N, C-alpha and C positions, 0 to 999 in steps of 0.2 A: 230790636226785639225779634223781628221776623228772621233775621240772620241767625240769631242764637238758636231759635227753634229748629231751623234747617240743619245747623251744625250738630245739634244734639241728636237729631234723627240719624245723621250720617255716622256720628260717633257710636250710637247704639247699634246701628247696622254693622259697623266694623267690629264692635265687641261680639255680636252674635256670630259673625264669620270667624273670629278668632276662637270663640268657644267651640264652634263646630270643628275647626281645625285641631284644637286640642283634644277633643273627643276622638277624632279619627286617629290622631297620633297615639292616644292611649290604647286604642284597639290594635293598631299596628304593632305597638310595643308588646302587647300581650301575645300576639301571634308569633312575633320574632323570638320572644323569650321561650315560648313553647318549642319552636324549631331549634333554638340554641340548646335547650336541654336535651332534646332528641339527638342532635348531632354530637353533643359532648359524650353521651353514652356510646354512640357508635365509635367515636374517636378513642375512648377508653378501651373498648374491645379491640380495636385495631392496634393500639399500642401494645396491649397484652399479647395479641397474636404475633406481632412482629418480634417482641422480646422472647417469646417461647420458641418460635420456629426459626427465627433468624433469616428467613427467606426474603429475598429482594422484593418480591411481589407484595409481601406483607408490610415491609417498610414503606414501599411506595403507597400502599393503601393508607397507612398511618399518616403519611405526609399529606395525602389528599384530604383525609377527614379533618386533619388539623387546619388545613386551609379553609375548609367549610366552617369550622368553629370560629376562626378569625374573621371570616366574612360576616357572620351573624353578630359577632361582638362589635365589629365596626358599624354595622347597621344600627345597633342599639345606641352607640355613641352619637351617631348622626341624629337619631330620634331625640335623644336628650338635648342636643344642641338646638334642634328646631323648637323643642318645647320651651327651653329657656328663652329663646328669642321671642316666641309668641307670648310667653308670660310677661316679658319685659314690655312688649307693645301693649298688652292687656293692662298692665299697671299704669302705663303712661296715659292710656285712654281713660281709665277710671279716674285718674287724677284730674284730667281735663273735665270730666263730668262733674267732679266735685264730690 
């Protein structure tokens, strides 16, 4: 019986840690999405400038801003993978708690 109580305490502690990590990920996701929106607008402008001017410098700027967009999109995918992994751990711990 004593062992079960100690295990439940550890399980609950782990659940709290997972919940905190999920909250932190949600906040990071919100910030990254805002940055991504900003960079998408910049990229759209750079693409238009490159199409209108045809200048090499504008094409290079469009490539650079496209890379920024891709970087933020990758980060969002990483966050989603981390969230899925944490949610799986959370479900397993909840099942163990009954």
